[in-house]
Jmol script that loads the backbone (N, CA, C; Angstrom):
load data "model"
ATOM      1  N   MET A   1      12.033  12.573   9.038  1.00  0.00           N
ATOM      2  CA  MET A   1      11.630  11.640  10.052  1.00  0.00           C
ATOM      3  C   MET A   1      12.735  11.517  11.090  1.00  0.00           C
ATOM      4  N   THR A   2      12.309  11.306  12.287  1.00  0.00           N
ATOM      5  CA  THR A   2      13.282  11.112  13.351  1.00  0.00           C
ATOM      6  C   THR A   2      13.347   9.631  13.715  1.00  0.00           C
ATOM      7  N   ARG A   3      14.343   9.270  14.451  1.00  0.00           N
ATOM      8  CA  ARG A   3      14.556   7.865  14.787  1.00  0.00           C
ATOM      9  C   ARG A   3      13.478   7.289  15.689  1.00  0.00           C
ATOM     10  N   ASN A   4      12.806   8.082  16.449  1.00  0.00           N
ATOM     11  CA  ASN A   4      11.853   7.545  17.418  1.00  0.00           C
ATOM     12  C   ASN A   4      10.405   7.561  16.936  1.00  0.00           C
ATOM     13  N   GLU A   5      10.165   7.812  15.677  1.00  0.00           N
ATOM     14  CA  GLU A   5       8.805   7.788  15.156  1.00  0.00           C
ATOM     15  C   GLU A   5       8.382   6.351  14.872  1.00  0.00           C
ATOM     16  N   HIS A   6       7.147   6.064  15.193  1.00  0.00           N
ATOM     17  CA  HIS A   6       6.592   4.730  14.986  1.00  0.00           C
ATOM     18  C   HIS A   6       5.909   4.709  13.618  1.00  0.00           C
ATOM     19  N   ILE A   7       6.436   3.893  12.696  1.00  0.00           N
ATOM     20  CA  ILE A   7       5.898   3.797  11.339  1.00  0.00           C
ATOM     21  C   ILE A   7       5.216   2.450  11.176  1.00  0.00           C
ATOM     22  N   VAL A   8       3.998   2.479  10.664  1.00  0.00           N
ATOM     23  CA  VAL A   8       3.247   1.259  10.377  1.00  0.00           C
ATOM     24  C   VAL A   8       2.909   1.253   8.894  1.00  0.00           C
ATOM     25  N   ILE A   9       3.256   0.157   8.218  1.00  0.00           N
ATOM     26  CA  ILE A   9       2.880  -0.032   6.818  1.00  0.00           C
ATOM     27  C   ILE A   9       1.823  -1.121   6.810  1.00  0.00           C
ATOM     28  N   ARG A  10       0.664  -0.803   6.206  1.00  0.00           N
ATOM     29  CA  ARG A  10      -0.448  -1.750   6.215  1.00  0.00           C
ATOM     30  C   ARG A  10      -1.362  -1.488   5.026  1.00  0.00           C
ATOM     31  N   SER A  11      -2.234  -2.447   4.775  1.00  0.00           N
ATOM     32  CA  SER A  11      -3.249  -2.274   3.736  1.00  0.00           C
ATOM     33  C   SER A  11      -4.297  -1.287   4.220  1.00  0.00           C
ATOM     34  N   ALA A  12      -4.784  -0.488   3.296  1.00  0.00           N
ATOM     35  CA  ALA A  12      -5.836   0.471   3.650  1.00  0.00           C
ATOM     36  C   ALA A  12      -7.127  -0.283   3.947  1.00  0.00           C
ATOM     37  N   GLU A  13      -7.902   0.292   4.845  1.00  0.00           N
ATOM     38  CA  GLU A  13      -9.189  -0.271   5.238  1.00  0.00           C
ATOM     39  C   GLU A  13     -10.279   0.728   4.860  1.00  0.00           C
ATOM     40  N   PRO A  14     -11.526   0.283   4.806  1.00  0.00           N
ATOM     41  CA  PRO A  14     -12.612   1.220   4.489  1.00  0.00           C
ATOM     42  C   PRO A  14     -12.635   2.436   5.414  1.00  0.00           C
ATOM     43  N   ALA A  15     -12.245   2.272   6.657  1.00  0.00           N
ATOM     44  CA  ALA A  15     -12.230   3.387   7.606  1.00  0.00           C
ATOM     45  C   ALA A  15     -11.189   4.448   7.248  1.00  0.00           C
ATOM     46  N   ASP A  16     -10.234   4.102   6.383  1.00  0.00           N
ATOM     47  CA  ASP A  16      -9.185   5.044   5.974  1.00  0.00           C
ATOM     48  C   ASP A  16      -9.587   5.931   4.803  1.00  0.00           C
ATOM     49  N   GLU A  17     -10.751   5.690   4.236  1.00  0.00           N
ATOM     50  CA  GLU A  17     -11.169   6.393   3.030  1.00  0.00           C
ATOM     51  C   GLU A  17     -11.118   7.913   3.179  1.00  0.00           C
ATOM     52  N   GLN A  18     -11.625   8.429   4.272  1.00  0.00           N
ATOM     53  CA  GLN A  18     -11.645   9.880   4.469  1.00  0.00           C
ATOM     54  C   GLN A  18     -10.224  10.430   4.619  1.00  0.00           C
ATOM     55  N   ALA A  19      -9.387   9.764   5.385  1.00  0.00           N
ATOM     56  CA  ALA A  19      -8.007  10.230   5.583  1.00  0.00           C
ATOM     57  C   ALA A  19      -7.240  10.225   4.260  1.00  0.00           C
ATOM     58  N   ILE A  20      -7.485   9.223   3.421  1.00  0.00           N
ATOM     59  CA  ILE A  20      -6.820   9.156   2.109  1.00  0.00           C
ATOM     60  C   ILE A  20      -7.344  10.261   1.201  1.00  0.00           C
ATOM     61  N   ALA A  21      -8.650  10.543   1.272  1.00  0.00           N
ATOM     62  CA  ALA A  21      -9.224  11.626   0.463  1.00  0.00           C
ATOM     63  C   ALA A  21      -8.632  12.979   0.864  1.00  0.00           C
ATOM     64  N   VAL A  22      -8.503  13.213   2.160  1.00  0.00           N
ATOM     65  CA  VAL A  22      -7.909  14.466   2.647  1.00  0.00           C
ATOM     66  C   VAL A  22      -6.452  14.552   2.207  1.00  0.00           C
ATOM     67  N   LEU A  23      -5.718  13.460   2.329  1.00  0.00           N
ATOM     68  CA  LEU A  23      -4.317  13.430   1.920  1.00  0.00           C
ATOM     69  C   LEU A  23      -4.176  13.712   0.426  1.00  0.00           C
ATOM     70  N   SER A  24      -5.095  13.210  -0.387  1.00  0.00           N
ATOM     71  CA  SER A  24      -5.018  13.457  -1.829  1.00  0.00           C
ATOM     72  C   SER A  24      -5.255  14.925  -2.161  1.00  0.00           C
ATOM     73  N   VAL A  25      -6.130  15.580  -1.412  1.00  0.00           N
ATOM     74  CA  VAL A  25      -6.373  17.012  -1.618  1.00  0.00           C
ATOM     75  C   VAL A  25      -5.139  17.816  -1.223  1.00  0.00           C
ATOM     76  N   ILE A  26      -4.556  17.483  -0.083  1.00  0.00           N
ATOM     77  CA  ILE A  26      -3.351  18.186   0.378  1.00  0.00           C
ATOM     78  C   ILE A  26      -2.203  17.984  -0.598  1.00  0.00           C
ATOM     79  N   ASP A  27      -2.078  16.744  -1.113  1.00  0.00           N
ATOM     80  CA  ASP A  27      -1.003  16.412  -2.051  1.00  0.00           C
ATOM     81  C   ASP A  27      -1.190  17.140  -3.380  1.00  0.00           C
ATOM     82  N   GLY A  28      -2.427  17.325  -3.794  1.00  0.00           N
ATOM     83  CA  GLY A  28      -2.687  18.009  -5.051  1.00  0.00           C
ATOM     84  C   GLY A  28      -2.418  17.158  -6.274  1.00  0.00           C
ATOM     85  N   GLY A  29      -2.219  15.869  -6.075  1.00  0.00           N
ATOM     86  CA  GLY A  29      -1.935  14.973  -7.190  1.00  0.00           C
ATOM     87  C   GLY A  29      -3.160  14.734  -8.047  1.00  0.00           C
ATOM     88  N   ASP A  30      -2.920  14.483  -9.333  1.00  0.00           N
ATOM     89  CA  ASP A  30      -4.037  14.223 -10.232  1.00  0.00           C
ATOM     90  C   ASP A  30      -4.293  12.724 -10.402  1.00  0.00           C
ATOM     91  N   ARG A  31      -3.338  11.891 -10.008  1.00  0.00           N
ATOM     92  CA  ARG A  31      -3.516  10.433 -10.054  1.00  0.00           C
ATOM     93  C   ARG A  31      -3.715   9.929  -8.635  1.00  0.00           C
ATOM     94  N   LEU A  32      -4.865   9.360  -8.390  1.00  0.00           N
ATOM     95  CA  LEU A  32      -5.165   8.834  -7.063  1.00  0.00           C
ATOM     96  C   LEU A  32      -4.816   7.360  -6.986  1.00  0.00           C
ATOM     97  N   PRO A  33      -4.367   6.900  -5.826  1.00  0.00           N
ATOM     98  CA  PRO A  33      -4.122   5.470  -5.659  1.00  0.00           C
ATOM     99  C   PRO A  33      -5.427   4.696  -5.814  1.00  0.00           C
ATOM    100  N   LYS A  34      -5.395   3.661  -6.599  1.00  0.00           N
ATOM    101  CA  LYS A  34      -6.579   2.819  -6.828  1.00  0.00           C
ATOM    102  C   LYS A  34      -6.187   1.365  -6.641  1.00  0.00           C
ATOM    103  N   GLY A  35      -7.168   0.511  -6.543  1.00  0.00           N
ATOM    104  CA  GLY A  35      -6.924  -0.918  -6.383  1.00  0.00           C
ATOM    105  C   GLY A  35      -6.555  -1.225  -4.945  1.00  0.00           C
ATOM    106  N   GLN A  36      -5.558  -2.083  -4.788  1.00  0.00           N
ATOM    107  CA  GLN A  36      -5.092  -2.418  -3.441  1.00  0.00           C
ATOM    108  C   GLN A  36      -4.184  -1.294  -2.965  1.00  0.00           C
ATOM    109  N   ILE A  37      -4.611  -0.577  -1.942  1.00  0.00           N
ATOM    110  CA  ILE A  37      -3.883   0.590  -1.444  1.00  0.00           C
ATOM    111  C   ILE A  37      -3.150   0.227  -0.162  1.00  0.00           C
ATOM    112  N   THR A  38      -1.875   0.601  -0.127  1.00  0.00           N
ATOM    113  CA  THR A  38      -1.052   0.412   1.053  1.00  0.00           C
ATOM    114  C   THR A  38      -0.745   1.784   1.630  1.00  0.00           C
ATOM    115  N   VAL A  39      -0.846   1.920   2.941  1.00  0.00           N
ATOM    116  CA  VAL A  39      -0.622   3.210   3.581  1.00  0.00           C
ATOM    117  C   VAL A  39       0.543   3.136   4.558  1.00  0.00           C
ATOM    118  N   ALA A  40       1.157   4.285   4.790  1.00  0.00           N
ATOM    119  CA  ALA A  40       2.183   4.424   5.817  1.00  0.00           C
ATOM    120  C   ALA A  40       1.649   5.380   6.868  1.00  0.00           C
ATOM    121  N   GLU A  41       1.573   4.879   8.086  1.00  0.00           N
ATOM    122  CA  GLU A  41       1.129   5.689   9.222  1.00  0.00           C
ATOM    123  C   GLU A  41       2.355   6.065  10.042  1.00  0.00           C
ATOM    124  N   VAL A  42       2.421   7.312  10.428  1.00  0.00           N
ATOM    125  CA  VAL A  42       3.469   7.760  11.342  1.00  0.00           C
ATOM    126  C   VAL A  42       2.763   8.297  12.577  1.00  0.00           C
ATOM    127  N   ASP A  43       3.053   7.670  13.697  1.00  0.00           N
ATOM    128  CA  ASP A  43       2.424   8.036  14.965  1.00  0.00           C
ATOM    129  C   ASP A  43       0.908   8.116  14.852  1.00  0.00           C
ATOM    130  N   GLY A  44       0.312   7.134  14.146  1.00  0.00           N
ATOM    131  CA  GLY A  44      -1.135   7.027  14.053  1.00  0.00           C
ATOM    132  C   GLY A  44      -1.795   7.857  12.980  1.00  0.00           C
ATOM    133  N   ARG A  45      -1.033   8.566  12.164  1.00  0.00           N
ATOM    134  CA  ARG A  45      -1.613   9.407  11.109  1.00  0.00           C
ATOM    135  C   ARG A  45      -1.095   8.968   9.747  1.00  0.00           C
ATOM    136  N   ILE A  46      -2.000   8.785   8.790  1.00  0.00           N
ATOM    137  CA  ILE A  46      -1.596   8.369   7.442  1.00  0.00           C
ATOM    138  C   ILE A  46      -0.847   9.521   6.781  1.00  0.00           C
ATOM    139  N   ARG A  47       0.394   9.238   6.390  1.00  0.00           N
ATOM    140  CA  ARG A  47       1.247  10.252   5.765  1.00  0.00           C
ATOM    141  C   ARG A  47       1.521   9.977   4.296  1.00  0.00           C
ATOM    142  N   ALA A  48       1.288   8.734   3.832  1.00  0.00           N
ATOM    143  CA  ALA A  48       1.516   8.395   2.432  1.00  0.00           C
ATOM    144  C   ALA A  48       0.680   7.171   2.074  1.00  0.00           C
ATOM    145  N   ALA A  49       0.361   7.057   0.781  1.00  0.00           N
ATOM    146  CA  ALA A  49      -0.402   5.913   0.282  1.00  0.00           C
ATOM    147  C   ALA A  49       0.031   5.616  -1.148  1.00  0.00           C
ATOM    148  N   VAL A  50       0.080   4.326  -1.472  1.00  0.00           N
ATOM    149  CA  VAL A  50       0.424   3.880  -2.818  1.00  0.00           C
ATOM    150  C   VAL A  50      -0.612   2.840  -3.225  1.00  0.00           C
ATOM    151  N   GLY A  51      -1.128   2.978  -4.454  1.00  0.00           N
ATOM    152  CA  GLY A  51      -2.110   2.027  -4.961  1.00  0.00           C
ATOM    153  C   GLY A  51      -1.478   1.018  -5.894  1.00  0.00           C
ATOM    154  N   SER A  52      -2.193  -0.065  -6.159  1.00  0.00           N
ATOM    155  CA  SER A  52      -1.684  -1.080  -7.074  1.00  0.00           C
ATOM    156  C   SER A  52      -1.627  -0.558  -8.511  1.00  0.00           C
ATOM    157  N   ASN A  53      -2.245   0.596  -8.766  1.00  0.00           N
ATOM    158  CA  ASN A  53      -2.138   1.230 -10.074  1.00  0.00           C
ATOM    159  C   ASN A  53      -0.847   2.041 -10.225  1.00  0.00           C
ATOM    160  N   GLY A  54      -0.017   2.073  -9.176  1.00  0.00           N
ATOM    161  CA  GLY A  54       1.265   2.777  -9.223  1.00  0.00           C
ATOM    162  C   GLY A  54       1.213   4.212  -8.755  1.00  0.00           C
ATOM    163  N   ALA A  55       0.013   4.746  -8.574  1.00  0.00           N
ATOM    164  CA  ALA A  55      -0.121   6.132  -8.123  1.00  0.00           C
ATOM    165  C   ALA A  55       0.166   6.241  -6.632  1.00  0.00           C
ATOM    166  N   SER A  56       0.749   7.371  -6.249  1.00  0.00           N
ATOM    167  CA  SER A  56       1.046   7.596  -4.837  1.00  0.00           C
ATOM    168  C   SER A  56       0.669   9.012  -4.444  1.00  0.00           C
ATOM    169  N   ILE A  57       0.343   9.168  -3.169  1.00  0.00           N
ATOM    170  CA  ILE A  57       0.096  10.484  -2.589  1.00  0.00           C
ATOM    171  C   ILE A  57       0.836  10.528  -1.262  1.00  0.00           C
ATOM    172  N   SER A  58       1.196  11.740  -0.858  1.00  0.00           N
ATOM    173  CA  SER A  58       1.887  11.887   0.416  1.00  0.00           C
ATOM    174  C   SER A  58       1.668  13.293   0.955  1.00  0.00           C
ATOM    175  N   ASP A  59       1.955  13.444   2.216  1.00  0.00           N
ATOM    176  CA  ASP A  59       1.795  14.717   2.897  1.00  0.00           C
ATOM    177  C   ASP A  59       2.960  15.632   2.525  1.00  0.00           C
ATOM    178  N   PRO A  60       2.692  16.722   1.790  1.00  0.00           N
ATOM    179  CA  PRO A  60       3.789  17.600   1.370  1.00  0.00           C
ATOM    180  C   PRO A  60       4.391  18.408   2.520  1.00  0.00           C
ATOM    181  N   PHE A  61       3.722  18.411   3.662  1.00  0.00           N
ATOM    182  CA  PHE A  61       4.223  19.152   4.821  1.00  0.00           C
ATOM    183  C   PHE A  61       4.983  18.245   5.787  1.00  0.00           C
ATOM    184  N   TRP A  62       5.262  17.040   5.351  1.00  0.00           N
ATOM    185  CA  TRP A  62       5.952  16.032   6.150  1.00  0.00           C
ATOM    186  C   TRP A  62       7.021  15.404   5.265  1.00  0.00           C
ATOM    187  N   PRO A  63       8.193  15.100   5.794  1.00  0.00           N
ATOM    188  CA  PRO A  63       9.231  14.461   4.962  1.00  0.00           C
ATOM    189  C   PRO A  63       8.817  13.030   4.609  1.00  0.00           C
ATOM    190  N   SER A  64       8.068  12.887   3.508  1.00  0.00           N
ATOM    191  CA  SER A  64       7.429  11.607   3.218  1.00  0.00           C
ATOM    192  C   SER A  64       8.000  10.860   2.017  1.00  0.00           C
ATOM    193  N   ALA A  65       9.052  11.356   1.388  1.00  0.00           N
ATOM    194  CA  ALA A  65       9.635  10.663   0.228  1.00  0.00           C
ATOM    195  C   ALA A  65      10.097   9.262   0.612  1.00  0.00           C
ATOM    196  N   GLU A  66      10.692   9.116   1.791  1.00  0.00           N
ATOM    197  CA  GLU A  66      11.142   7.796   2.247  1.00  0.00           C
ATOM    198  C   GLU A  66       9.957   6.866   2.507  1.00  0.00           C
ATOM    199  N   LEU A  67       8.854   7.417   2.975  1.00  0.00           N
ATOM    200  CA  LEU A  67       7.666   6.600   3.207  1.00  0.00           C
ATOM    201  C   LEU A  67       7.136   6.041   1.895  1.00  0.00           C
ATOM    202  N   VAL A  68       7.078   6.880   0.859  1.00  0.00           N
ATOM    203  CA  VAL A  68       6.609   6.418  -0.452  1.00  0.00           C
ATOM    204  C   VAL A  68       7.532   5.327  -0.980  1.00  0.00           C
ATOM    205  N   SER A  69       8.841   5.497  -0.801  1.00  0.00           N
ATOM    206  CA  SER A  69       9.791   4.466  -1.236  1.00  0.00           C
ATOM    207  C   SER A  69       9.544   3.153  -0.500  1.00  0.00           C
ATOM    208  N   MET A  70       9.326   3.221   0.803  1.00  0.00           N
ATOM    209  CA  MET A  70       9.044   2.010   1.579  1.00  0.00           C
ATOM    210  C   MET A  70       7.760   1.336   1.101  1.00  0.00           C
ATOM    211  N   LEU A  71       6.743   2.136   0.813  1.00  0.00           N
ATOM    212  CA  LEU A  71       5.478   1.577   0.343  1.00  0.00           C
ATOM    213  C   LEU A  71       5.644   0.897  -1.003  1.00  0.00           C
ATOM    214  N   ARG A  72       6.435   1.487  -1.893  1.00  0.00           N
ATOM    215  CA  ARG A  72       6.665   0.875  -3.215  1.00  0.00           C
ATOM    216  C   ARG A  72       7.404  -0.460  -3.077  1.00  0.00           C
ATOM    217  N   VAL A  73       8.399  -0.516  -2.218  1.00  0.00           N
ATOM    218  CA  VAL A  73       9.128  -1.773  -1.990  1.00  0.00           C
ATOM    219  C   VAL A  73       8.178  -2.817  -1.402  1.00  0.00           C
ATOM    220  N   HIS A  74       7.370  -2.412  -0.449  1.00  0.00           N
ATOM    221  CA  HIS A  74       6.410  -3.323   0.174  1.00  0.00           C
ATOM    222  C   HIS A  74       5.437  -3.875  -0.875  1.00  0.00           C
ATOM    223  N   ALA A  75       4.938  -3.005  -1.746  1.00  0.00           N
ATOM    224  CA  ALA A  75       3.994  -3.432  -2.783  1.00  0.00           C
ATOM    225  C   ALA A  75       4.657  -4.398  -3.766  1.00  0.00           C
ATOM    226  N   GLU A  76       5.907  -4.125  -4.130  1.00  0.00           N
ATOM    227  CA  GLU A  76       6.628  -5.025  -5.033  1.00  0.00           C
ATOM    228  C   GLU A  76       6.840  -6.390  -4.397  1.00  0.00           C
ATOM    229  N   LEU A  77       7.204  -6.412  -3.130  1.00  0.00           N
ATOM    230  CA  LEU A  77       7.392  -7.689  -2.432  1.00  0.00           C
ATOM    231  C   LEU A  77       6.083  -8.461  -2.354  1.00  0.00           C
ATOM    232  N   ARG A  78       5.009  -7.776  -2.059  1.00  0.00           N
ATOM    233  CA  ARG A  78       3.705  -8.437  -1.967  1.00  0.00           C
ATOM    234  C   ARG A  78       3.312  -9.033  -3.309  1.00  0.00           C
ATOM    235  N   GLN A  79       3.560  -8.303  -4.402  1.00  0.00           N
ATOM    236  CA  GLN A  79       3.224  -8.817  -5.730  1.00  0.00           C
ATOM    237  C   GLN A  79       4.077 -10.025  -6.092  1.00  0.00           C
ATOM    238  N   SER A  80       5.368  -9.991  -5.747  1.00  0.00           N
ATOM    239  CA  SER A  80       6.230 -11.125  -6.085  1.00  0.00           C
ATOM    240  C   SER A  80       5.856 -12.364  -5.292  1.00  0.00           C
ATOM    241  N   VAL A  81       5.401 -12.191  -4.054  1.00  0.00           N
ATOM    242  CA  VAL A  81       4.985 -13.335  -3.242  1.00  0.00           C
ATOM    243  C   VAL A  81       3.702 -13.935  -3.793  1.00  0.00           C
ATOM    244  N   THR A  82       2.755 -13.104  -4.198  1.00  0.00           N
ATOM    245  CA  THR A  82       1.484 -13.633  -4.698  1.00  0.00           C
ATOM    246  C   THR A  82       1.648 -14.272  -6.064  1.00  0.00           C
ATOM    247  N   ARG A  83       2.662 -13.872  -6.831  1.00  0.00           N
ATOM    248  CA  ARG A  83       2.911 -14.473  -8.144  1.00  0.00           C
ATOM    249  C   ARG A  83       3.785 -15.716  -8.061  1.00  0.00           C
ATOM    250  N   SER A  84       4.413 -15.938  -6.946  1.00  0.00           N
ATOM    251  CA  SER A  84       5.345 -17.055  -6.798  1.00  0.00           C
ATOM    252  C   SER A  84       4.599 -18.384  -6.868  1.00  0.00           C
ATOM    253  N   PRO A  85       5.095 -19.337  -7.676  1.00  0.00           N
ATOM    254  CA  PRO A  85       4.423 -20.630  -7.757  1.00  0.00           C
ATOM    255  C   PRO A  85       4.447 -21.386  -6.425  1.00  0.00           C
ATOM    256  N   ARG A  86       5.395 -21.072  -5.578  1.00  0.00           N
ATOM    257  CA  ARG A  86       5.486 -21.717  -4.274  1.00  0.00           C
ATOM    258  C   ARG A  86       4.247 -21.443  -3.429  1.00  0.00           C
ATOM    259  N   PHE A  87       3.638 -20.281  -3.648  1.00  0.00           N
ATOM    260  CA  PHE A  87       2.463 -19.903  -2.873  1.00  0.00           C
ATOM    261  C   PHE A  87       1.170 -20.067  -3.663  1.00  0.00           C
ATOM    262  N   ALA A  88       1.254 -20.700  -4.814  1.00  0.00           N
ATOM    263  CA  ALA A  88       0.058 -20.881  -5.641  1.00  0.00           C
ATOM    264  C   ALA A  88      -0.878 -21.887  -4.977  1.00  0.00           C
ATOM    265  N   ARG A  89      -2.138 -21.732  -5.230  1.00  0.00           N
ATOM    266  CA  ARG A  89      -3.122 -22.670  -4.686  1.00  0.00           C
ATOM    267  C   ARG A  89      -2.975 -24.018  -5.375  1.00  0.00           C
ATOM    268  N   PRO A  90      -3.068 -25.072  -4.624  1.00  0.00           N
ATOM    269  CA  PRO A  90      -3.011 -26.393  -5.259  1.00  0.00           C
ATOM    270  C   PRO A  90      -4.270 -26.619  -6.076  1.00  0.00           C
ATOM    271  N   THR A  91      -4.110 -27.290  -7.193  1.00  0.00           N
ATOM    272  CA  THR A  91      -5.272 -27.561  -8.036  1.00  0.00           C
ATOM    273  C   THR A  91      -5.849 -28.930  -7.672  1.00  0.00           C
ATOM    274  N   LEU A  92      -7.128 -29.046  -7.818  1.00  0.00           N
ATOM    275  CA  LEU A  92      -7.802 -30.304  -7.538  1.00  0.00           C
ATOM    276  C   LEU A  92      -7.723 -31.174  -8.770  1.00  0.00           C
ATOM    277  N   ARG A  93      -7.214 -32.383  -8.605  1.00  0.00           N
ATOM    278  CA  ARG A  93      -7.099 -33.304  -9.720  1.00  0.00           C
ATOM    279  C   ARG A  93      -8.100 -34.442  -9.511  1.00  0.00           C
ATOM    280  N   VAL A  94      -8.865 -34.686 -10.529  1.00  0.00           N
ATOM    281  CA  VAL A  94      -9.876 -35.738 -10.461  1.00  0.00           C
ATOM    282  C   VAL A  94      -9.448 -36.856 -11.390  1.00  0.00           C
ATOM    283  N   ALA A  95      -9.438 -38.048 -10.872  1.00  0.00           N
ATOM    284  CA  ALA A  95      -9.070 -39.206 -11.686  1.00  0.00           C
ATOM    285  C   ALA A  95     -10.194 -39.515 -12.655  1.00  0.00           C
ATOM    286  N   ALA A  96      -9.814 -39.862 -13.882  1.00  0.00           N
ATOM    287  CA  ALA A  96     -10.812 -40.191 -14.913  1.00  0.00           C
ATOM    288  C   ALA A  96     -11.511 -41.485 -14.543  1.00  0.00           C
ATOM    289  N   GLY A  97     -12.806 -41.527 -14.724  1.00  0.00           N
ATOM    290  CA  GLY A  97     -13.584 -42.740 -14.499  1.00  0.00           C
ATOM    291  C   GLY A  97     -13.941 -42.988 -13.050  1.00  0.00           C
ATOM    292  N   VAL A  98     -13.760 -42.023 -12.189  1.00  0.00           N
ATOM    293  CA  VAL A  98     -14.102 -42.238 -10.773  1.00  0.00           C
ATOM    294  C   VAL A  98     -15.449 -41.646 -10.483  1.00  0.00           C
TER     295      VAL A  98
END
end "model"
wireframe off; spacefill off
backbone 0.3
color backbone group
């Protein structure tokens, strides 16, 4: 990767399904990302994807090891935030006899 490339890390959308399928074929991996999938786009093209199942795929013709690392860190941060009690939903408490 060069310094001037624009990298976007985001959740996969239904419109990304075909691009992820093509990337998985190019990657040749036997474990496909499943569940909540996060993708890394470089200059508008998906170059790597990581699923909540831990599986990852990336473009073998692009220096994408750093992208996969970024996606894994992003996924770990997202999981820690959603598990944090600080961000837990408040529970509704009903007084007895009301």
